[in-house]
Structures are given as C-alpha cells and as structure tokens.
All heavy atoms as TSV, in Angstrom:
chain	resi	resn	atom	element	x	y	z
A	1	GLY	N	N	66.724	93.580	158.286
A	1	GLY	CA	C	66.249	94.265	157.129
A	1	GLY	C	C	66.643	93.517	155.882
A	1	GLY	O	O	67.542	92.687	155.869
A	2	VAL	N	N	65.957	93.817	154.798
A	2	VAL	CA	C	66.203	93.209	153.506
A	2	VAL	C	C	66.968	94.178	152.632
A	2	VAL	O	O	66.628	95.335	152.555
A	2	VAL	CB	C	64.843	92.835	152.824
A	2	VAL	CG1	C	65.099	92.287	151.427
A	2	VAL	CG2	C	64.103	91.839	153.663
A	3	ILE	N	N	68.039	93.686	151.996
A	3	ILE	CA	C	68.779	94.515	151.067
A	3	ILE	C	C	68.004	94.558	149.756
A	3	ILE	O	O	67.750	93.544	149.123
A	3	ILE	CB	C	70.185	93.952	150.821
A	3	ILE	CG1	C	70.980	93.976	152.145
A	3	ILE	CG2	C	70.917	94.725	149.737
A	3	ILE	CD1	C	72.347	93.334	152.045
A	4	LEU	N	N	67.614	95.774	149.348
A	4	LEU	CA	C	66.810	95.927	148.123
A	4	LEU	C	C	67.689	96.063	146.891
A	4	LEU	O	O	67.359	95.587	145.815
A	4	LEU	CB	C	65.892	97.139	148.245
A	4	LEU	CG	C	64.870	97.064	149.366
A	4	LEU	CD1	C	64.079	98.352	149.429
A	4	LEU	CD2	C	63.950	95.869	149.189
A	5	ALA	N	N	68.825	96.767	147.058
A	5	ALA	CA	C	69.716	96.956	145.942
A	5	ALA	C	C	71.143	97.063	146.455
A	5	ALA	O	O	71.370	97.542	147.570
A	5	ALA	CB	C	69.351	98.215	145.144
A	6	GLU	N	N	72.071	96.617	145.655
A	6	GLU	CA	C	73.462	96.698	146.011
A	6	GLU	C	C	74.247	97.287	144.834
A	6	GLU	O	O	74.069	96.855	143.702
A	6	GLU	CB	C	73.978	95.282	146.315
A	6	GLU	CG	C	75.416	95.240	146.765
A	6	GLU	CD	C	75.858	93.819	147.049
A	6	GLU	OE1	O	75.013	92.979	147.415
A	6	GLU	OE2	O	77.054	93.552	146.907
A	7	GLU	N	N	75.033	98.329	145.111
A	7	GLU	CA	C	75.851	98.955	144.103
A	7	GLU	C	C	77.324	98.691	144.395
A	7	GLU	O	O	77.733	98.743	145.540
A	7	GLU	CB	C	75.624	100.474	144.053
A	7	GLU	CG	C	74.312	100.871	143.508
A	7	GLU	CD	C	74.171	102.376	143.348
A	7	GLU	OE1	O	75.153	103.112	143.585
A	7	GLU	OE2	O	73.085	102.811	142.959
A	8	GLU	N	N	78.077	98.392	143.352
A	8	GLU	CA	C	79.508	98.168	143.507
A	8	GLU	C	C	80.261	98.922	142.430
A	8	GLU	O	O	79.947	98.800	141.247
A	8	GLU	CB	C	79.782	96.651	143.391
A	8	GLU	CG	C	81.261	96.297	143.518
A	8	GLU	CD	C	81.500	94.816	143.316
A	8	GLU	OE1	O	80.534	94.052	143.106
A	8	GLU	OE2	O	82.672	94.420	143.360
A	9	GLN	N	N	81.246	99.708	142.830
A	9	GLN	CA	C	82.068	100.450	141.892
A	9	GLN	C	C	83.013	99.470	141.171
A	9	GLN	O	O	83.572	98.585	141.809
A	9	GLN	CB	C	82.927	101.487	142.641
A	9	GLN	CG	C	82.135	102.518	143.377
A	9	GLN	CD	C	81.485	103.536	142.475
A	9	GLN	OE1	O	81.978	103.849	141.412
A	9	GLN	NE2	N	80.304	104.002	142.880
A	10	LEU	N	N	83.127	99.634	139.868
A	10	LEU	CA	C	84.024	98.793	139.067
A	10	LEU	C	C	84.884	99.680	138.189
A	10	LEU	O	O	84.606	100.860	138.022
A	10	LEU	CB	C	83.225	97.884	138.130
A	10	LEU	CG	C	82.239	96.903	138.717
A	10	LEU	CD1	C	81.481	96.189	137.597
A	10	LEU	CD2	C	82.942	95.880	139.581
A	11	ARG	N	N	85.917	99.069	137.620
A	11	ARG	CA	C	86.664	99.719	136.543
A	11	ARG	C	C	86.074	99.228	135.236
A	11	ARG	O	O	85.537	98.124	135.165
A	11	ARG	CB	C	88.154	99.359	136.617
A	11	ARG	CG	C	88.846	99.909	137.856
A	11	ARG	CD	C	90.366	99.731	137.829
A	11	ARG	NE	N	90.829	98.514	137.195
A	11	ARG	CZ	C	91.042	97.351	137.832
A	11	ARG	NH1	N	90.851	97.268	139.120
A	11	ARG	NH2	N	91.479	96.290	137.164
A	12	PHE	N	N	86.181	100.023	134.173
A	12	PHE	CA	C	85.625	99.641	132.893
A	12	PHE	C	C	86.125	98.266	132.469
A	12	PHE	O	O	85.368	97.436	131.958
A	12	PHE	CB	C	85.971	100.685	131.822
A	12	PHE	CG	C	85.302	100.416	130.497
A	12	PHE	CD1	C	83.981	100.803	130.295
A	12	PHE	CD2	C	85.975	99.771	129.476
A	12	PHE	CE1	C	83.355	100.531	129.075
A	12	PHE	CE2	C	85.335	99.502	128.267
A	12	PHE	CZ	C	84.030	99.894	128.071
A	13	GLU	N	N	87.400	97.990	132.735
A	13	GLU	CA	C	88.011	96.705	132.336
A	13	GLU	C	C	87.351	95.518	133.036
A	13	GLU	O	O	87.453	94.392	132.588
A	13	GLU	CB	C	89.509	96.693	132.651
A	13	GLU	CG	C	90.315	97.758	131.935
A	13	GLU	CD	C	90.162	99.153	132.553
A	13	GLU	OE1	O	89.969	99.288	133.778
A	13	GLU	OE2	O	90.247	100.135	131.793
A	14	GLU	N	N	86.699	95.758	134.181
A	14	GLU	CA	C	86.068	94.687	134.950
A	14	GLU	C	C	84.664	94.321	134.447
A	14	GLU	O	O	84.073	93.341	134.914
A	14	GLU	CB	C	85.978	95.072	136.430
A	14	GLU	CG	C	87.330	95.245	137.075
A	14	GLU	CD	C	87.222	95.729	138.491
A	14	GLU	OE1	O	86.761	96.867	138.717
A	14	GLU	OE2	O	87.575	94.959	139.403
A	15	LEU	N	N	84.123	95.110	133.512
A	15	LEU	CA	C	82.794	94.811	132.990
A	15	LEU	C	C	82.824	93.481	132.224
A	15	LEU	O	O	83.825	93.126	131.620
A	15	LEU	CB	C	82.346	95.911	132.033
A	15	LEU	CG	C	81.953	97.240	132.639
A	15	LEU	CD1	C	81.772	98.297	131.553
A	15	LEU	CD2	C	80.690	97.100	133.484
A	16	PRO	N	N	81.683	92.784	132.199
A	16	PRO	CA	C	81.608	91.572	131.380
A	16	PRO	C	C	81.855	91.942	129.904
A	16	PRO	O	O	81.474	93.014	129.441
A	16	PRO	CB	C	80.169	91.062	131.586
A	16	PRO	CG	C	79.710	91.712	132.840
A	16	PRO	CD	C	80.448	93.016	132.919
A	17	ALA	N	N	82.446	91.006	129.172
A	17	ALA	CA	C	82.776	91.248	127.757
A	17	ALA	C	C	81.601	91.759	126.918
A	17	ALA	O	O	81.760	92.719	126.153
A	17	ALA	CB	C	83.384	89.991	127.137
A	18	PRO	N	N	80.377	91.194	127.074
A	18	PRO	CA	C	79.260	91.688	126.248
A	18	PRO	C	C	78.921	93.163	126.536
A	18	PRO	O	O	78.505	93.893	125.641
A	18	PRO	CB	C	78.083	90.796	126.607
A	18	PRO	CG	C	78.714	89.569	127.221
A	18	PRO	CD	C	79.991	90.037	127.852
A	19	VAL	N	N	79.099	93.590	127.786
A	19	VAL	CA	C	78.806	94.972	128.166
A	19	VAL	C	C	79.871	95.909	127.586
A	19	VAL	O	O	79.549	96.961	127.011
A	19	VAL	CB	C	78.695	95.123	129.690
A	19	VAL	CG1	C	78.440	96.573	130.085
A	19	VAL	CG2	C	77.584	94.219	130.232
A	20	LYS	N	N	81.136	95.532	127.705
A	20	LYS	CA	C	82.221	96.353	127.134
A	20	LYS	C	C	82.023	96.490	125.629
A	20	LYS	O	O	82.163	97.599	125.094
A	20	LYS	CB	C	83.589	95.721	127.419
A	20	LYS	CG	C	84.042	95.874	128.836
A	20	LYS	CD	C	85.490	95.473	129.026
A	20	LYS	CE	C	85.615	93.989	129.014
A	20	LYS	NZ	N	86.926	93.513	129.469
A	21	GLU	N	N	81.712	95.402	124.960
A	21	GLU	CA	C	81.540	95.448	123.501
A	21	GLU	C	C	80.350	96.328	123.121
A	21	GLU	O	O	80.441	97.147	122.196
A	21	GLU	CB	C	81.335	94.019	122.958
A	21	GLU	CG	C	81.236	93.953	121.455
A	21	GLU	CD	C	82.497	94.381	120.715
A	21	GLU	OE1	O	83.586	94.447	121.331
A	21	GLU	OE2	O	82.406	94.643	119.515
A	22	ALA	N	N	79.246	96.193	123.859
A	22	ALA	CA	C	78.063	97.013	123.582
A	22	ALA	C	C	78.407	98.501	123.753
A	22	ALA	O	O	77.985	99.344	122.956
A	22	ALA	CB	C	76.900	96.616	124.482
A	23	HIS	N	N	79.177	98.827	124.787
A	23	HIS	CA	C	79.521	100.217	125.010
A	23	HIS	C	C	80.449	100.735	123.919
A	23	HIS	O	O	80.285	101.873	123.455
A	23	HIS	CB	C	80.171	100.418	126.384
A	23	HIS	CG	C	80.361	101.855	126.706
A	23	HIS	ND1	N	79.315	102.690	127.027
A	23	HIS	CD2	C	81.472	102.645	126.709
A	23	HIS	CE1	C	79.766	103.910	127.222
A	23	HIS	NE2	N	81.071	103.909	127.019
A	24	ARG	N	N	81.377	99.906	123.479
A	24	ARG	CA	C	82.280	100.311	122.398
A	24	ARG	C	C	81.526	100.581	121.090
A	24	ARG	O	O	81.984	101.352	120.262
A	24	ARG	CB	C	83.363	99.260	122.190
A	24	ARG	CG	C	84.399	99.248	123.282
A	24	ARG	CD	C	85.546	98.314	122.966
A	24	ARG	NE	N	86.469	98.284	124.084
A	24	ARG	CZ	C	86.688	97.198	124.837
A	24	ARG	NH1	N	86.060	96.072	124.567
A	24	ARG	NH2	N	87.524	97.240	125.848
A	25	LEU	N	N	80.370	99.922	120.903
A	25	LEU	CA	C	79.581	100.113	119.702
A	25	LEU	C	C	78.511	101.193	119.886
A	25	LEU	O	O	77.820	101.534	118.930
A	25	LEU	CB	C	78.906	98.802	119.343
A	25	LEU	CG	C	79.856	97.656	118.940
A	25	LEU	CD1	C	79.106	96.359	118.757
A	25	LEU	CD2	C	80.648	98.014	117.692
A	26	SER	N	N	78.373	101.735	121.097
A	26	SER	CA	C	77.311	102.723	121.349
A	26	SER	C	C	77.735	104.116	120.864
A	26	SER	O	O	78.905	104.358	120.558
A	26	SER	CB	C	77.033	102.784	122.849
A	26	SER	OG	O	78.021	103.557	123.533
A	27	ARG	N	N	76.766	105.039	120.865
A	27	ARG	CA	C	77.058	106.412	120.457
A	27	ARG	C	C	77.937	107.126	121.488
A	27	ARG	O	O	78.453	108.211	121.224
A	27	ARG	CB	C	75.777	107.179	120.205
A	27	ARG	CG	C	74.901	107.363	121.431
A	27	ARG	CD	C	73.546	107.935	120.997
A	27	ARG	NE	N	72.624	107.911	122.112
A	27	ARG	CZ	C	72.175	109.007	122.706
A	27	ARG	NH1	N	72.573	110.177	122.332
A	27	ARG	NH2	N	71.327	108.876	123.703
A	28	PHE	N	N	78.108	106.525	122.652
A	28	PHE	CA	C	78.957	107.112	123.702
A	28	PHE	C	C	80.369	106.522	123.728
A	28	PHE	O	O	81.122	106.744	124.655
A	28	PHE	CB	C	78.316	106.945	125.084
A	28	PHE	CG	C	77.032	107.698	125.229
A	28	PHE	CD1	C	75.817	107.041	125.344
A	28	PHE	CD2	C	77.015	109.088	125.252
A	28	PHE	CE1	C	74.631	107.743	125.500
A	28	PHE	CE2	C	75.829	109.801	125.378
A	28	PHE	CZ	C	74.654	109.123	125.506
A	29	SER	N	N	80.718	105.764	122.698
A	29	SER	CA	C	82.000	105.043	122.709
A	29	SER	C	C	83.209	105.980	122.809
A	29	SER	O	O	84.216	105.609	123.369
A	29	SER	CB	C	82.123	104.189	121.460
A	29	SER	OG	O	82.125	104.999	120.289
A	30	LYS	N	N	83.091	107.195	122.294
A	30	LYS	CA	C	84.210	108.133	122.333
A	30	LYS	C	C	84.171	109.051	123.560
A	30	LYS	O	O	85.098	109.793	123.811
A	30	LYS	CB	C	84.230	108.955	121.048
A	30	LYS	CG	C	84.444	108.089	119.829
A	30	LYS	CD	C	85.111	108.839	118.723
A	30	LYS	CE	C	85.320	108.104	117.439
A	30	LYS	NZ	N	85.382	106.665	117.489
A	31	ALA	N	N	83.069	108.983	124.321
A	31	ALA	CA	C	82.943	109.828	125.526
A	31	ALA	C	C	83.856	109.289	126.619
A	31	ALA	O	O	84.174	108.098	126.679
A	31	ALA	CB	C	81.493	109.827	125.999
A	32	THR	N	N	84.258	110.188	127.491
A	32	THR	CA	C	85.111	109.818	128.610
A	32	THR	C	C	84.298	109.070	129.674
A	32	THR	O	O	83.265	109.573	130.123
A	32	THR	CB	C	85.721	111.070	129.261
A	32	THR	OG1	O	86.448	111.766	128.260
A	32	THR	CG2	C	86.639	110.712	130.411
A	33	VAL	N	N	84.743	107.879	130.037
A	33	VAL	CA	C	84.061	107.115	131.085
A	33	VAL	C	C	84.431	107.719	132.448
A	33	VAL	O	O	85.612	107.817	132.795
A	33	VAL	CB	C	84.469	105.614	131.054
A	33	VAL	CG1	C	83.869	104.847	132.222
A	33	VAL	CG2	C	84.022	104.979	129.714
A	34	MET	N	N	83.424	108.166	133.178
A	34	MET	CA	C	83.626	108.833	134.458
A	34	MET	C	C	83.444	107.873	135.642
A	34	MET	O	O	83.947	108.108	136.720
A	34	MET	CB	C	82.637	109.991	134.612
A	34	MET	CG	C	82.655	110.973	133.448
A	34	MET	SD	S	84.238	111.797	133.214
A	34	MET	CE	C	84.143	113.016	134.483
A	35	GLY	N	N	82.703	106.789	135.412
A	35	GLY	CA	C	82.469	105.833	136.476
A	35	GLY	C	C	81.698	104.643	135.957
A	35	GLY	O	O	81.008	104.718	134.946
A	36	VAL	N	N	81.828	103.513	136.664
A	36	VAL	CA	C	81.151	102.290	136.296
A	36	VAL	C	C	80.630	101.633	137.579
A	36	VAL	O	O	81.356	101.588	138.571
A	36	VAL	CB	C	82.124	101.312	135.573
A	36	VAL	CG1	C	81.436	99.991	135.277
A	36	VAL	CG2	C	82.648	101.939	134.277
A	37	GLU	N	N	79.413	101.167	137.576
A	37	GLU	CA	C	78.843	100.494	138.718
A	37	GLU	C	C	78.114	99.225	138.289
A	37	GLU	O	O	77.508	99.176	137.231
A	37	GLU	CB	C	77.807	101.371	139.426
A	37	GLU	CG	C	78.372	102.572	140.108
A	37	GLU	CD	C	77.314	103.400	140.809
A	37	GLU	OE1	O	76.106	103.205	140.548
A	37	GLU	OE2	O	77.683	104.251	141.618
A	38	ARG	N	N	78.172	98.209	139.158
A	38	ARG	CA	C	77.338	97.012	138.998
A	38	ARG	C	C	76.207	97.195	139.991
A	38	ARG	O	O	76.437	97.425	141.186
A	38	ARG	CB	C	78.128	95.738	139.299
A	38	ARG	CG	C	77.246	94.512	139.256
A	38	ARG	CD	C	77.946	93.185	139.490
A	38	ARG	NE	N	79.117	93.285	140.306
A	38	ARG	CZ	C	80.295	92.726	140.008
A	38	ARG	NH1	N	80.442	92.057	138.890
A	38	ARG	NH2	N	81.318	92.843	140.812
A	39	LEU	N	N	74.967	97.088	139.508
A	39	LEU	CA	C	73.806	97.256	140.363
A	39	LEU	C	C	73.044	95.951	140.379
A	39	LEU	O	O	72.682	95.394	139.342
A	39	LEU	CB	C	72.906	98.374	139.813
A	39	LEU	CG	C	71.618	98.642	140.561
A	39	LEU	CD1	C	71.890	99.127	141.979
A	39	LEU	CD2	C	70.782	99.665	139.814
A	40	THR	N	N	72.844	95.409	141.585
A	40	THR	CA	C	72.075	94.177	141.751
A	40	THR	C	C	70.807	94.511	142.504
A	40	THR	O	O	70.856	95.053	143.618
A	40	THR	CB	C	72.900	93.114	142.507
A	40	THR	OG1	O	74.141	92.925	141.820
A	40	THR	CG2	C	72.143	91.789	142.571
A	41	ARG	N	N	69.681	94.227	141.879
A	41	ARG	CA	C	68.380	94.548	142.486
A	41	ARG	C	C	67.441	93.370	142.203
A	41	ARG	O	O	67.274	93.000	141.039
A	41	ARG	CB	C	67.823	95.834	141.891
A	41	ARG	CG	C	66.499	96.267	142.466
A	41	ARG	CD	C	65.993	97.538	141.854
A	41	ARG	NE	N	66.933	98.634	142.064
A	41	ARG	CZ	C	67.122	99.642	141.222
A	41	ARG	NH1	N	66.448	99.693	140.087
A	41	ARG	NH2	N	67.979	100.585	141.471
A	42	ASN	N	N	66.855	92.812	143.235
A	42	ASN	CA	C	65.898	91.697	143.081
A	42	ASN	C	C	66.499	90.553	142.274
A	42	ASN	O	O	65.843	89.922	141.471
A	42	ASN	CB	C	64.598	92.168	142.401
A	42	ASN	CG	C	63.891	93.227	143.227
A	42	ASN	OD1	O	63.936	93.208	144.452
A	42	ASN	ND2	N	63.246	94.141	142.560
A	43	GLY	N	N	67.807	90.285	142.470
A	43	GLY	CA	C	68.438	89.185	141.782
A	43	GLY	C	C	68.873	89.511	140.345
A	43	GLY	O	O	69.446	88.669	139.663
A	44	ASN	N	N	68.546	90.703	139.863
A	44	ASN	CA	C	68.925	91.111	138.521
A	44	ASN	C	C	70.131	92.043	138.571
A	44	ASN	O	O	70.200	92.920	139.407
A	44	ASN	CB	C	67.761	91.853	137.833
A	44	ASN	CG	C	66.580	90.969	137.632
A	44	ASN	OD1	O	66.696	89.792	137.243
A	44	ASN	ND2	N	65.380	91.480	137.932
A	45	THR	N	N	71.082	91.811	137.668
A	45	THR	CA	C	72.298	92.630	137.633
A	45	THR	C	C	72.291	93.513	136.382
A	45	THR	O	O	71.999	93.042	135.294
A	45	THR	CB	C	73.544	91.738	137.624
A	45	THR	OG1	O	73.517	90.921	138.802
A	45	THR	CG2	C	74.812	92.570	137.599
A	46	SER	N	N	72.602	94.782	136.592
A	46	SER	CA	C	72.782	95.705	135.475
A	46	SER	C	C	74.065	96.477	135.718
A	46	SER	O	O	74.622	96.459	136.806
A	46	SER	CB	C	71.565	96.653	135.327
A	46	SER	OG	O	71.405	97.424	136.498
A	47	TYR	N	N	74.513	97.110	134.668
A	47	TYR	CA	C	75.780	97.866	134.726
A	47	TYR	C	C	75.528	99.266	134.250
A	47	TYR	O	O	74.980	99.495	133.170
A	47	TYR	CB	C	76.824	97.159	133.831
A	47	TYR	CG	C	77.154	95.774	134.346
A	47	TYR	CD1	C	76.420	94.670	133.934
A	47	TYR	CD2	C	78.161	95.594	135.284
A	47	TYR	CE1	C	76.675	93.416	134.432
A	47	TYR	CE2	C	78.429	94.321	135.783
A	47	TYR	CZ	C	77.668	93.236	135.357
A	47	TYR	OH	O	77.948	91.990	135.865
A	48	GLU	N	N	75.955	100.232	135.076
A	48	GLU	CA	C	75.798	101.664	134.742
A	48	GLU	C	C	77.152	102.206	134.350
A	48	GLU	O	O	78.117	102.100	135.109
A	48	GLU	CB	C	75.259	102.430	135.948
A	48	GLU	CG	C	73.896	101.956	136.403
A	48	GLU	CD	C	73.426	102.646	137.679
A	48	GLU	OE1	O	74.206	103.403	138.297
A	48	GLU	OE2	O	72.268	102.423	138.046
A	49	VAL	N	N	77.230	102.781	133.158
A	49	VAL	CA	C	78.459	103.411	132.696
A	49	VAL	C	C	78.160	104.926	132.619
A	49	VAL	O	O	77.315	105.350	131.835
A	49	VAL	CB	C	78.912	102.852	131.318
A	49	VAL	CG1	C	80.179	103.553	130.851
A	49	VAL	CG2	C	79.115	101.355	131.401
A	50	GLN	N	N	78.867	105.687	133.438
A	50	GLN	CA	C	78.686	107.136	133.454
A	50	GLN	C	C	79.731	107.755	132.551
A	50	GLN	O	O	80.934	107.449	132.667
A	50	GLN	CB	C	78.838	107.678	134.871
A	50	GLN	CG	C	77.766	107.128	135.797
A	50	GLN	CD	C	78.193	107.076	137.244
A	50	GLN	OE1	O	79.341	107.306	137.563
A	50	GLN	NE2	N	77.264	106.739	138.101
A	51	VAL	N	N	79.261	108.578	131.597
A	51	VAL	CA	C	80.163	109.173	130.633
A	51	VAL	C	C	80.004	110.692	130.634
A	51	VAL	O	O	78.910	111.214	130.850
A	51	VAL	CB	C	79.904	108.626	129.205
A	51	VAL	CG1	C	80.278	107.148	129.117
A	51	VAL	CG2	C	78.483	108.836	128.754
A	52	GLY	N	N	81.129	111.371	130.392
A	52	GLY	CA	C	81.102	112.822	130.252
A	52	GLY	C	C	80.942	113.171	128.780
A	52	GLY	O	O	81.714	112.714	127.943
A	53	THR	N	N	79.919	113.974	128.462
A	53	THR	CA	C	79.691	114.396	127.076
A	53	THR	C	C	79.659	115.922	127.022
A	53	THR	O	O	79.648	116.598	128.068
A	53	THR	CB	C	78.357	113.859	126.536
A	53	THR	OG1	O	77.285	114.527	127.210
A	53	THR	CG2	C	78.242	112.350	126.755
A	54	ALA	N	N	79.585	116.462	125.827
A	54	ALA	CA	C	79.484	117.901	125.657
A	54	ALA	C	C	78.213	118.431	126.301
A	54	ALA	O	O	78.135	119.596	126.691
A	54	ALA	CB	C	79.510	118.267	124.175
A	55	ARG	N	N	77.203	117.564	126.471
A	55	ARG	CA	C	75.936	117.972	127.056
A	55	ARG	C	C	75.874	117.620	128.543
A	55	ARG	O	O	74.815	117.686	129.151
A	55	ARG	CB	C	74.792	117.309	126.310
A	55	ARG	CG	C	74.779	117.763	124.843
A	55	ARG	CD	C	73.812	116.977	124.026
A	55	ARG	NE	N	72.445	117.417	124.269
A	55	ARG	CZ	C	71.394	116.749	123.875
A	55	ARG	NH1	N	71.521	115.612	123.222
A	55	ARG	NH2	N	70.190	117.206	124.096
A	56	GLY	N	N	76.974	117.217	129.125
A	56	GLY	CA	C	77.011	116.901	130.553
A	56	GLY	C	C	77.170	115.421	130.807
A	56	GLY	O	O	77.410	114.631	129.918
A	57	LEU	N	N	77.014	115.052	132.071
A	57	LEU	CA	C	77.169	113.663	132.471
A	57	LEU	C	C	75.945	112.837	132.075
A	57	LEU	O	O	74.822	113.271	132.274
A	57	LEU	CB	C	77.338	113.602	134.004
A	57	LEU	CG	C	77.843	112.308	134.589
A	57	LEU	CD1	C	79.232	111.995	134.109
A	57	LEU	CD2	C	77.846	112.402	136.117
A	58	ARG	N	N	76.190	111.702	131.462
A	58	ARG	CA	C	75.117	110.782	131.063
A	58	ARG	C	C	75.394	109.433	131.680
A	58	ARG	O	O	76.545	109.067	131.933
A	58	ARG	CB	C	75.047	110.640	129.543
A	58	ARG	CG	C	74.663	111.906	128.832
A	58	ARG	CD	C	73.186	112.192	129.029
A	58	ARG	NE	N	72.744	113.321	128.260
A	58	ARG	CZ	C	72.422	114.519	128.783
A	58	ARG	NH1	N	72.532	114.712	130.062
A	58	ARG	NH2	N	72.008	115.468	127.998
A	59	GLU	N	N	74.343	108.652	131.884
A	59	GLU	CA	C	74.458	107.327	132.463
A	59	GLU	C	C	73.783	106.338	131.505
A	59	GLU	O	O	72.587	106.471	131.235
A	59	GLU	CB	C	73.771	107.321	133.821
A	59	GLU	CG	C	74.059	106.131	134.659
A	59	GLU	CD	C	73.551	106.346	136.071
A	59	GLU	OE1	O	72.351	106.108	136.302
A	59	GLU	OE2	O	74.331	106.768	136.927
A	60	VAL	N	N	74.555	105.379	130.993
A	60	VAL	CA	C	73.998	104.360	130.108
A	60	VAL	C	C	73.940	103.071	130.911
A	60	VAL	O	O	74.919	102.704	131.561
A	60	VAL	CB	C	74.893	104.181	128.865
A	60	VAL	CG1	C	74.237	103.218	127.867
A	60	VAL	CG2	C	75.199	105.520	128.202
A	61	VAL	N	N	72.792	102.404	130.888
A	61	VAL	CA	C	72.600	101.194	131.683
A	61	VAL	C	C	72.444	100.003	130.748
A	61	VAL	O	O	71.640	100.015	129.811
A	61	VAL	CB	C	71.344	101.331	132.590
A	61	VAL	CG1	C	71.194	100.098	133.470
A	61	VAL	CG2	C	71.446	102.584	133.449
A	62	TYR	N	N	73.232	98.959	131.027
A	62	TYR	CA	C	73.229	97.730	130.254
A	62	TYR	C	C	72.840	96.560	131.129
A	62	TYR	O	O	73.141	96.551	132.315
A	62	TYR	CB	C	74.632	97.440	129.707
A	62	TYR	CG	C	75.212	98.516	128.817
A	62	TYR	CD1	C	76.010	99.511	129.337
A	62	TYR	CD2	C	74.952	98.515	127.447
A	62	TYR	CE1	C	76.551	100.489	128.534
A	62	TYR	CE2	C	75.485	99.513	126.628
A	62	TYR	CZ	C	76.279	100.494	127.177
A	62	TYR	OH	O	76.807	101.467	126.367
A	63	ASP	N	N	72.250	95.527	130.523
A	63	ASP	CA	C	72.062	94.276	131.270
A	63	ASP	C	C	73.308	93.429	131.094
A	63	ASP	O	O	74.280	93.841	130.417
A	63	ASP	CB	C	70.763	93.563	130.878
A	63	ASP	CG	C	70.795	92.917	129.482
A	63	ASP	OD1	O	71.878	92.889	128.836
A	63	ASP	OD2	O	69.749	92.443	129.041
A	64	GLU	N	N	73.308	92.230	131.659
A	64	GLU	CA	C	74.504	91.373	131.645
A	64	GLU	C	C	74.882	90.926	130.224
A	64	GLU	O	O	76.047	90.568	129.980
A	64	GLU	CB	C	74.260	90.135	132.505
A	64	GLU	CG	C	74.087	90.474	133.971
A	64	GLU	CD	C	73.724	89.248	134.786
A	64	GLU	OE1	O	74.670	88.567	135.224
A	64	GLU	OE2	O	72.520	89.000	134.990
A	65	ARG	N	N	73.923	90.936	129.293
A	65	ARG	CA	C	74.209	90.524	127.912
A	65	ARG	C	C	74.620	91.691	127.040
A	65	ARG	O	O	74.886	91.517	125.848
A	65	ARG	CB	C	72.967	89.848	127.306
A	65	ARG	CG	C	72.556	88.587	128.036
A	65	ARG	CD	C	71.311	87.936	127.426
A	65	ARG	NE	N	70.302	88.921	126.975
A	65	ARG	CZ	C	69.316	89.387	127.716
A	65	ARG	NH1	N	69.187	88.992	128.976
A	65	ARG	NH2	N	68.444	90.220	127.229
A	66	GLY	N	N	74.635	92.914	127.597
A	66	GLY	CA	C	75.020	94.076	126.828
A	66	GLY	C	C	73.869	94.797	126.187
A	66	GLY	O	O	74.071	95.792	125.466
A	67	ALA	N	N	72.630	94.355	126.460
A	67	ALA	CA	C	71.464	95.070	125.934
A	67	ALA	C	C	71.298	96.389	126.693
A	67	ALA	O	O	71.485	96.445	127.895
A	67	ALA	CB	C	70.204	94.222	126.053
A	68	VAL	N	N	70.945	97.443	125.981
A	68	VAL	CA	C	70.773	98.766	126.605
A	68	VAL	C	C	69.428	98.807	127.303
A	68	VAL	O	O	68.386	98.596	126.676
A	68	VAL	CB	C	70.881	99.896	125.540
A	68	VAL	CG1	C	70.582	101.246	126.179
A	68	VAL	CG2	C	72.247	99.885	124.891
A	69	LEU	N	N	69.462	99.104	128.598
A	69	LEU	CA	C	68.223	99.256	129.381
A	69	LEU	C	C	67.822	100.727	129.454
A	69	LEU	O	O	66.649	101.053	129.554
A	69	LEU	CB	C	68.409	98.692	130.794
A	69	LEU	CG	C	68.783	97.222	130.878
A	69	LEU	CD1	C	69.022	96.807	132.324
A	69	LEU	CD2	C	67.733	96.350	130.226
A	70	ASP	N	N	68.807	101.618	129.463
A	70	ASP	CA	C	68.573	103.053	129.509
A	70	ASP	C	C	69.681	103.678	128.660
A	70	ASP	O	O	70.872	103.512	128.964
A	70	ASP	CB	C	68.609	103.573	130.928
A	70	ASP	CG	C	68.308	105.061	131.045
A	70	ASP	OD1	O	68.467	105.792	130.057
A	70	ASP	OD2	O	67.918	105.498	132.139
A	71	ALA	N	N	69.306	104.420	127.636
A	71	ALA	CA	C	70.280	104.933	126.664
A	71	ALA	C	C	70.957	106.224	127.095
A	71	ALA	O	O	71.699	106.822	126.315
A	71	ALA	CB	C	69.607	105.123	125.312
A	72	GLY	N	N	70.719	106.688	128.308
A	72	GLY	CA	C	71.407	107.878	128.789
A	72	GLY	C	C	70.889	109.166	128.221
A	72	GLY	O	O	71.619	110.155	128.156
A	73	ASP	N	N	69.648	109.197	127.776
A	73	ASP	CA	C	69.089	110.401	127.157
A	73	ASP	C	C	68.739	111.487	128.183
A	73	ASP	O	O	68.800	112.649	127.885
A	73	ASP	CB	C	67.839	110.059	126.334
A	73	ASP	CG	C	68.203	109.155	125.169
A	73	ASP	OD1	O	69.236	109.388	124.535
A	73	ASP	OD2	O	67.445	108.202	124.910
A	74	GLY	N	N	68.401	111.052	129.408
A	74	GLY	CA	C	68.050	112.020	130.440
A	74	GLY	C	C	69.298	112.420	131.236
A	74	GLY	O	O	70.344	111.814	131.094
A	75	PRO	N	N	69.171	113.478	132.054
A	75	PRO	CA	C	70.321	113.838	132.891
A	75	PRO	C	C	70.597	112.761	133.932
A	75	PRO	O	O	69.700	112.085	134.398
A	75	PRO	CB	C	69.860	115.138	133.556
A	75	PRO	CG	C	68.380	115.161	133.427
A	75	PRO	CD	C	68.020	114.318	132.251
A	76	SER	N	N	71.862	112.612	134.254
A	76	SER	CA	C	72.258	111.638	135.270
A	76	SER	C	C	71.773	112.120	136.631
A	76	SER	O	O	71.597	113.313	136.870
A	76	SER	CB	C	73.785	111.501	135.268
A	76	SER	OG	O	74.186	110.578	136.236
A	77	ARG	N	N	71.625	111.187	137.556
A	77	ARG	CA	C	71.172	111.569	138.911
A	77	ARG	C	C	72.230	112.292	139.692
A	77	ARG	O	O	73.376	112.271	139.462
A	77	ARG	CB	C	70.721	110.334	139.685
A	77	ARG	CG	C	71.719	109.240	139.752
A	77	ARG	CD	C	71.060	108.040	140.413
A	77	ARG	NE	N	71.730	106.830	140.011
A	77	ARG	CZ	C	72.717	106.248	140.721
A	77	ARG	NH1	N	73.105	106.772	141.835
A	77	ARG	NH2	N	73.296	105.173	140.300
C-alpha cells in the first residue's frame, strides 16, 4: 500500500523557527497549546497547532515557512 499521509506528534519547541514565530504573532498566541503535529502529505509538510480558546478547541495550520494555511476559524476535528 501507499502511505497517503503521515502525522507525527511534536512539542511546540520542536516546531521550525518560522512556524513558532508565526504562531507567536497570531491571534492565538495567548491561547493554551493543546497539541502539535507535523503532517506530511504528498511530499508537503504542514504543522497543526491545536489551541484551547474560550470558544473551544481550534486548530491552526502552518506551512514550513510559517504561512497560515488554515486560520482555525472552524471547529477542530
């Protein structure tokens, strides 16, 4: 079989510097980080930062350069 996607749990400190910096500058910078994952799909790597907010759990997705791919506006899965 072919692996379509691979997820790996990380600690916030293990994120690439551009992703950490982007998160520190985001509107979720003060939210509690609940989890971090590196997702590799079709050779592309993204980073999911799950944060606890007053409105519930949100998931912000960044690319390797720290650009926001998903701003966490919808409910987390």
